[in-house]
N, C-alpha and C positions, 0 to 999 in steps of 0.2 A: 530499453525498458518499455513495456507497454503501458500506456496511460489511457484513462477513460476519455473518450471523445465526446464533445458536446453535441447534443442533438441539433441537426440543422434547423434554423429558424427562418421563416419567411417574413416575419414582421414582429412588431412589439406593440404592447398596449401600455400606455403611460397616462399619467394624469396627476391630480391632486386630491388628497383626502382631507376633509374639513369637518369640524364639529357642526352638527345640524342646528344647534341653538345659538352658538356664538359666531359661527363662520370662520373661526380660527383654524389654521392647519394643525393636523395631528401627526406628530412624529412617531417613529417606531411601530407603525401599523404593519402587521404581517399580511402580505398579499400573496395568496397561495392558489395555484391552479389545483382545483379540488380533485382529490383522488390520486394525486401524484406527489413527488418530492420536489416539484418546482415551486420556488417561492422567492420573495424579495421583501424589502423593508422600505418604508417611506423615510425621507431625510428630514432635517429639521424644519423644512418648509412644507412638509406633508406630501412631497412629490415622490413618485415611484416610476420604475420602468421594469416591465416583465417580458421576458423573451418567450415567444410562443410559435408553434408551427401553424401552418395553414389549417383552417377549420373552425368549428364552433367549440367554445370552451366556457366552463363555469369557473369564475374567479371569486374567491372568498376573501373578504377584508375583515380582519379581527384584531381587537385590542382589548386588554384586560379591563379598561374602564368604559367600553362601549359595546353595544349589541352588534354582533356580527352581521354582515350584509353580503349578499351574493349578487353577482352581475354576469350576464351572458354576453360574451364578446365573440365576434366573428372576424377571423384574420384571413384576409385574401393575400394580396401581394404588397399591401401597403400598411404602414403603421396607423394605429388608431388611438384616439384619446378617450379615456373613460374617467370622469371625475366622480367622486363618491362623497356623500355626506352621511356620517355615522351619528347615531343617536346615543347619548350617554346612558349607561346602565345604572340601575339602582345599586347603591353600595350595600344596603342592608336588605336581607331577604326575610319576609314575614315567617315567624315561627322558628328562626334560627337564633340561638343564644350567642352573644358575643362574650367570650370569656375574658376575665380580667386576670392576667398572669396565671392562668390555670395550667398547671404542668401536665396533669394526667392525660387530658384529651390530646394535647399536642404530642405527647410521648407516643401514644397509640398511633397517631397519624404518621409520625416519622418512622415508626417500626414498619408500618404497612408500606411506606414509600421505599424503605430499604429493601424489603422483600420483593417489591415490584421491580426495583432496579436489578436485583439478582436474576429474576426470571427473564427480564429483557436482555441482559448481557449474555445469559446462557443460550438464548435463541438466536441472537444476532451473529451471523457467520461472517458477513462482509457488507461493506457499503462503499460507495464512491460519491463524490460531491463536487460541485463547482462553487467558488467563493470569490467575493470581491472585498477588498480591505483598503482602508484609507487611514493614514496617519497625518494629523495636522498639529504643528507646533506653533503656538501663539505667544507673542510678546505681550505680557499682561500690562506693560506700561504704555502701550499704544492703543488708540481707539479704532473701531470699525474694522474694515478689511486690511488696514495697514498693520494690524496686530498679527497677521498671518506671517510667520517667519519662514516656514517651509511646508510643503505638502508632498507626500509620497503615496502612491497608489499601486496596488497589485491585483492581478487576477490569477487565481490559483485553481488547479485541478488536483483532487486528492483521492487516494485509495486506502482502504483499510481491510485487513483480514485477520480473523481470530487466529492466535491469541494476541499477537502484538506486532504484526507486519503492517507497515505503512509506507506510503510514498506520496510526496507532494511535489508538484511541478508548477513553478511560476511561468505561466504561458504568456503573460503580458504585464508590463509595468511602465509607469511614467512618474516623473517627479518635477518639482519646480527647478528652475535653472540654477539655483544656488546650492544644489546638493548633487554630487555625482551619483550615477546609477547604483553603484555597489556600496555606497556609504551606509545606507540603511536598508536592510532586507526585512521584508514582512513575511514571516513564516509562521504557519499555524502549528501549534503543538497537538497533542492528542485531543481530539474533539470529545472524547469520552472521559477526559480527566476529572470532570466534575462528578462522575459516577464512581471514580476509583476511591480507594481508601485514603490515598494521599495525593495531593496536587503539588507538583514540584515547581518552585520558583527560585531559579538559580540553585544554590546549595541548600535551600530551605525546603522542608516538606511540610505542607499545611494539611492538617486533618480536614477532610471535606465534610459537609453537613450530612452526606449520605454514606459516610464510611460505616463499615460493619460495627466499629466501636464508637460511633458518633456520640452515643449517650454517655460515654465515659468522659467526653470532652466538652459537651455542650448542654445547656438547658434550653428547652424549646417551650414556647408559650403560644397558645392559640389566641391571636389578637382579634380576628375577624373572619367572617365568612361572606364572600362576595360572589357575584355572578359574572362569569366570563364565557363568551361563546355559548350562551344558553346552558351553562353547566355551573354547578357549585364549585367554588375554589376556596380552600382554606389558606389563610394568611398566617404564617408562623414567624415569630421572632426567634432569632438565633442569638444566644448569649453564651460567650465562652465561660467555662468554669474557672479559668485562670488566665493570667496575662503573661505566662511564661512560655507555654507551648505556642508555636505558630498556628493561629486559628482565625477563622472568619467571624465577622459580626455583621448582623443585618437582618434581612427578611427573605423568606422563601415561600413561594406559592405552590400548593399541592392540589391537584385536581381530585375531586370527590370520586369515589368508586374505582377509577383507574389508578389513582395514587401516582400519577405521573407528575414530573416537575413542569409547571407552567412558566415560572420565571424565578430569577434569583436577583436580589439587589443587595450587594455585599461590600463590606470594607474589611480591614484587617486589624487585629488587635496589636498590642505592644510587643507581642512575641515575634512578629514579622519585622525584620530589619529592612528598612527602606531609607538609606542614607540620603538626606537632602530632599526627600519626597514628603509631601503632605497632601491632605484632601484626596487620597487615593480612593478610587471607587470602581467597582465592577458590576455590570448589569448583563444578565443573560436571559434571552427569551427562547423558549422551546416550543416546538409544534409536534403534533402527533401525526405519524405517517402510517398508513395501512392499518389504522385503529389499534396499533400495537407498540410502535416505537416512538418514544419522545426524544427528538434530536434537537440540538441547538440550531437556531436560525439567525440569531443575532448575538454578537459579543461586543459590548460597548465598555471601554475603559477610559478613565480620565485621571490625571494626577497633576499636581503642581510641583514644580522643581525649581528651587531657589539656590543660586550660587552665592556663597559668601565672598568668594574671590572671583572677580570677573575674568572671563576668557575672551581674548581678542575676537571681535566679530560675532560674539554670541550673547544673546540677552541674559540678564542676570535672573530674571523672574519669568518663568515660562509656564504655560499650560499645555500639557500633552494630551491630546484626545485621539482615541483609536476606535474605529467602528468596523465591524466585519459582518457582511451578509452572506450566510451559507445557504445555497440554493441548489436546485436540481439534484436532490438526493436520489440515489439508485441503491435500493436495499435488497439484499439476498439474491443478487443476480449472478454471483460467481465472478471470480477474477480470472482473466486469461493467463495461461502459463507464461512465466517470465515477468509477471507484473512487479515482483518485489526482488530486492537484492540489498546489498550493503549501502547503496545510495538512497538515503531517506528523503533528501530534498534536492531539487534540481532547478536551476535557472535556465530556461530554454534559450538556445542560441538566438532565437528570433524574438525574445521577450521585449527588446527595445526597438523592434522594427515593425510593430503592428500598426496598420493604417487606422484612420479615424473611424471608419465604418465598423471594422472588427472590434475596435476598442469600445465603441458605444454599445455593441451587443453584449459585452461582458460587464459593463459598468452598471450594475443593477441598482445602485443607489446614486441618483443624480447628484452632482455637485450643487451646493447652495449658491445663491447669488453672491454672497460674501466670499466664498471659496473661489468662484470664477474670477472675481475682481482681484483676489490675492494672487492667483496664478498670473494674471495679466500684469499686475504691478511688479512682482518679482522678476518676471521675464524681461520687462522693459528696463528695469533698473540694471539688470545684469548686462543687457546689451549696451546701455548708455554709459555705464561706469567707465571712466577714463582708464587707460592702460596702466598708468602709474598706480592707481588705487587697486586694480586687479592684481598687479604684480607684487605690491608691497607686502601683503601677508605671506606670500610664497618666499620672498626674499628674506623676511625675518625668520621664517621657519626652516629655511634650507640648511643653514649650518648645523643645527641640531639634528635634522633629518639625515644629513649626509653622514654624521658620525655613527648612525645606526645601520647604514647601508655599506657593507664592506666593499662592494664593487665601486662605489663612488669615492669614498674617502676612508682611510684608516691610518692608524699611527701605532708604531711599536719600535722597540730599541734596535732592531736589525734593519728595518726599511726606512725608519724615520717617517715622514709624511708621504702618503701615497694618494694620488688623485687619478681617477679614471672614469670610464664610462662602461656600462654594460646593459644588456637587454635580452629579452626573450621574444621570439617571433613565432606565432602559431599559424600554421596553415591547416585549418580544420578539414578541408576537402582531402588533403593528402595525409591527414592524421599525423602531422610531423611538427615537432617543436625544435627550433634552432636557437642556440644560446651563443652569445659572443660577448667578450669583454676585453678591455685593454687599458693599461695605465702605466704610470711611471712612479718609481720609488726614488725619492729625491736624495736621501742619504746613501742608499745602496747603489744609486746611479745606474739603474738598468730598467728597461721596459719589461713589462709582464703582460701576458695575454693568455687567453683560453677561448676555445670554441668547441662546440659539440652539437650533436643532433640526436633526437630520439624519435623513433617511428612506432606508432601503435599499430600492430598487425591485427589484433583482435580486441575490440572494445569490450566484448562480453567477458572474455577471459583475462583482460588486462595484460595481454601478451605484448611486450615492448622489446625493441632492439635498438641499441644506441652505441655511439662512439664519442670519444672526447680526446682532445689534445690540449695540454696546458704547459706553460713554462712560467712559474711564479713561486713566490714564497709560500710555504705551508708551515703548519705547526703540528707537533705531536698530538694525537687524540688524547683527551682527558675525560675523566669521569664526570666532573661538575659542569664544565663548559662545553664539552662535546667537540666534535670536529669542526663545527661551524661557529664556535664562540667568537665574540668580538669584544676585545678589551680596550678599545680605542679611548674611551672616556677616562677610565682609571689610569691607563698608561700616560695619557696626555696631561692629566691633572696631577697625578700623584706618583708616577713611575711604578705603578703596581700592575704587573702583567704576569699571569701564571703560565704563559705558553713558552715553549722552547721551539725556535724556528729553524728551518733549513730550506735550501733552495731545491726545487723539484721540477724535473721535466718528465712528463708522463704521457703515454698513449694508452688508452683503455677502451675495451669493448665490453658491453654488458647487456644482459637480458633479464626480464622479469615476467612473472606470470601469477595470476590468482589461482590458487589450487581450489579453494572453496571461499565463500564469502568471508570477508574480514581477514583473510590471510594473503601474504605475498611471499613468493620465493624468488630469489635473485641469484644470478651467477655472473661473475665478472672476471676479466683477465686484465692485469696491469703490467705494463712494461715501463719501468720507472728508473730514471737516473737521479740520485739524490746526493747532495753535498752540504757540508757544514758551512755556516755563515757566522761571521763575528758580530759582536755588539758594535753598532756604529754611532749611536747617539745616546746621551743621558739627559735629553731635554725634558722638562716638564714645566707646567705653568706655575705650580705652587710649591713643589718640594725640590727646590733647586740644589740644596746641599745633600740630598739623600743619595746614597750609593745605589746605582741601578743593579738589579740582579743579573748575574752572568747568563749568557745564552749557552746552554749545554750543547756540546758537539755531538755529532752522530757518526756512524760508520759510512763513509762515502762508498758509493758503488752502484751497481745495477741490480735493482730489486724487481724480479719478475715473480708474480704470484697469481693464484686463483683464489677468489673468495666466494663463498656461498652464504646466504642468510635466509632465515625463515622468520616471518613476523606475523603475530596475531594481534589485532587491535579491535576491541569490541565496540568502539565508538562509531556512530553512524557517519556517513559521508554527505557533504554538500557538494554537488556538482555545479560549478559556476561557469557556464559557457564552455564546457568541455574539460575543465580542470577540477580535480577533486581535492577537498580539504576536510580534515576531521573537525567534528563539532564537539563543543563542550558537553560533557555528561557528568552528572553527579556521581555516578558509579561506573567504573570502567576497569578493564584489564588490558594491559599492553605487555606482550612478551616477545623478545627478540633473541634468536640464537644464531651465531655466526662463526664461521671457520675460515681461516686464511692459511693457504699452503704455499710455501716458497721452497724450491728445490733446484740445486745445480744440476741434477741428473736429467730431469725431463723438461725443465723450464730454462736451463742455462742461466740460473740466477747466481749472484755472488753470495747469496744467503740461503741457509737451510733451516727451516723451522715450520712448525704448525702452531698457529695461534688461534685460540677459541675463547668465546665469551657468551654469556647469557645474561640478559637484563630483564627484570620484572618490575612492572609499575602497576600497582593496584590501589584504587580509590574506593572506599566503602563507607556507607553510613552505618553508625553503630548505636543501637539501642536508643535512638532518638536523642542522643547526646552529642551530635555533631558528626564530623566526617574524618575518617582516618585515611592516611595515605602512606602506603608501604612502598619503598623503592629499594631494590636489591640488584647488585651486580657481582658476577663471578667470572673470573677469567684466568687463563693459564696457557702454558706452552709446553711442548715436549722437549725443547732444547733451548739453548741460549738465543735470546732475541736481540736484534740490533736495537740500539737506543731509540731509533725513530718508531719502534713498535712496542716500547715498554708500556705497561699499564701505569697510568699516572693519576693519582688522587691530587687534584690541584686545589690551591687556596682560593678563597672566595673573592670574586670581583663582580662588577656589574655585568653579568651575563644574562642573556634573554631566555635561556633554556637550561634546566639542570636536572640530570637524572639523580645524582647524589650531590649533596651539599654539606660542607662542614665549615663551621664559623670560627674555630679557634686556631686554625693553622697559621695565622699571621700571614707571612709571605713565603711559606715553605711548601714544597711539593714532596710527595712520597711516591717512590717508584718501585717496580718489581716486574718479574715475569710471571708472577702469581698474584692474584688479588681477590679479596672478598670484601664487599662493602654493603652495609645495610643502614637505611635511615627509616625512621617512623615518626610521623607527626600526626597530631590530632587537633582539629580545629573545633573548639567548643562553641565558638561564637560568643553570644551573651548568656548561653544556657547555664553555665556553672554559677554565674552571679545571680541570674534570675531565679534559678531553682534552689538557691540557698535558703529561702524562706526567712532570711534575716532582713528586717526593714531597711537597714542602712546599706545593704548590698544589692537588694532586688532592683534598685533603680540605677545602678551603675551602668553607664552606656558602653563601657569598654568591652572589647572582645579578648578572648584568651586562646592561645595556641601553644601546646607543649610539643617539643621536638627533641629528638635524640638520635644517636647513630654510633656506629662503630665500623672500623675497617682494619684490614690486615694486608700487608704487602710483603713480598719476600723474593729473593733470587734463589732459585733452586736449580741444580744441574746447570749452572750458568758460569761460563768462563768470563772473567772480568773484561769489559770492553772499554774503549777509549772514552774518557769522560765520566766513568762510573765513580771515581773517587770524589767524595763529597756529596754523593746522592744519598738521600734519606730513604730508609725503608722501615716499615712498621712490623717487625717480627713478632712483637706482642701487640695485642689489639689496641688501637687508638680509639678512644671513646669520648663522647661528650653528651651533655644533657642541658636543656634550657627551656625557656618559654618566651613567648612574644605577646605583648599587650598592644592591641590595635584599637582603632577608632578613638584615639586620644584627642582628636580635634574634630568632633562631629559637627561643630559650628563652622568649620572652615571648608565647606563643600566647594569644589570637588576634591580638594587636597586633604588627604587623611593620613595623619602621622601614626606610625607604629614603631615601637622600641623592642629590640630583641636582646635577651640576656642569655648567655651560654657559658657553661663551665666545662672545662676539660676534666674528665674523670681519670684519665691515664696519667703517665708520668713523663711525657715527652717535653723536650725543651722548646715548646712553642708557647702560644698564649695560654695562660691558666684561665683567663676570663675574657670574654668578648662582648662588647656592647655595640650593637648595630642599630641602624634606623633606616626607615624607608617611608615612601609616600605611596599610598594606594589611591587610585582614581575611581 
């Protein structure tokens, strides 16, 4: 992908900006190379650093409470220092009336600002920018620089093109020694989100003060008229009309005549759910470029987060502060071909290898003295900490971590306990990934192993070619838990395991390609020998007298097949040092269609079938009343399937991914060579209670989610197979309906209890009612 390149700089101008009357430093001063998009901000000590090319430049220093000042600097091959003293501006301007909660003047001003916003967005074709961002977490119980718990910094290059194309690349980053590089990623959202009708915060959509329908949600009051940068600026108060809808509260400053946004100083109303967060605050400063476009140059956020239940090694009461300086704007210059694609965010492979000189050029907001001391203290503590103290947290967390990592440890009724090692090795130069794992199943008493390699032949088209060999225990694919489900915890604690296992030795070759953005087409050949395996253990920690579920047999034999799959996923990608991962989106669509063909004629297989399936996953916000998620799965076959390829609707366990989930199955699975399953859930959040307009319900902190689903399975044109006796199928629809009440323990941050109530609507001999619980973090 093409990314915007920084203009070469031969030197920097740096210094301190202070108040001419008091001598105190001034923070958040915009320092701009006049006539360009190059700018930076002063830090809390009034210090700044601006990157400039060789030559003579006019630099402007501006702040809403001070008269602007210009300085001419000459850059040769060395850095220079330029200190500035700003004179405070008068707050009141002679002849300008200050309105007392006057609605009409403010309404007209905001109408003009919305119209100006529309004109600006209509003209803006593209822009690129460079940015520096810093995240600091402080322990509020400690004084001075010792309160700095961790620091994360990033330098980012971004591109945007109308209507909604964007790409951001982290070109450099660093962090204090107590946090891994990938633990906290600083990524910018849409820089124009403040100008949109809705600003997304997780699953919540907040009406912006400049939304087309802002006057339906806010009251605006003209509080004052001040002078900034030798221009009149209107100060407006923003007041939500209700506390139900997610809305902002605070002040916004609008420039006279141009009606551009100068700054915004905002908080959130009660309609915005921020569990465990208090004193949240957002400040944004804007600057005008080419006398036409008001773009954000500073984003400053702060919030207090307090834990009711302490986490090991983490402060209970913290202050999170985030500041970003957006500089070096390039507007209306056009984007090179190939600038955009499905990868919306990228971590450069060299992001952690930038030398100090290159880092200093991009760190436009210098660290304060306290932050420098914090870095030094954390790094020294990490180096000096005894090995036992370093290893202890890992030793305590390892057992729980291992149960979630199938390659390290797992447990089931056919293998017993399994322990092993596995890993992935990437050679970026050769564009090759090698995978290997091996381990021993103690009750099955045999070694298992797998290894494979994938080569990327074309990064642009995502053309890959790979091969794999494994000899290990596998389980039948299921709709709820999928092919990669892990039931270790439920099996180990309660003998609850939805999977049916068999031993498999397989050699496969596969290839994949991107047809267009957000799509993948894959083709694979499998040469597999499979055999049934008995139940070998009924061990559990708590349910010792419970009868363990039988492991269903399969048809032993040689299964050779060809599979094809086509996937569309609308979610953007994050490329983290060469590896892609999907990002969370409030609204998205994911569709997969796959076909598997096995034939004794041209593949010399022991089995003859065509198996096909389509899955759809759609998440959608609905009428401002929350988010609906529709999940559907349809599958079938032309002939009898071997049991290891049956469609299985499995009962609910602690699985980490679910396409379809049903709560009332107890410990029963439903099978067939035909299946149709649909679930629908709608998350109201607090909206249903808050919008009730009933005094006793409006303040209820709980969240509400309604869910329901139905499925059907059957065997058609199917000769009975070994082990079919006793299998359940749902020849009439199995259906259920329920609701979940969440946020039951808002005081118990970060552990939040939810209870789920589900009733079966059909007449199958499973659970008529299910009560489930969970903890959200």
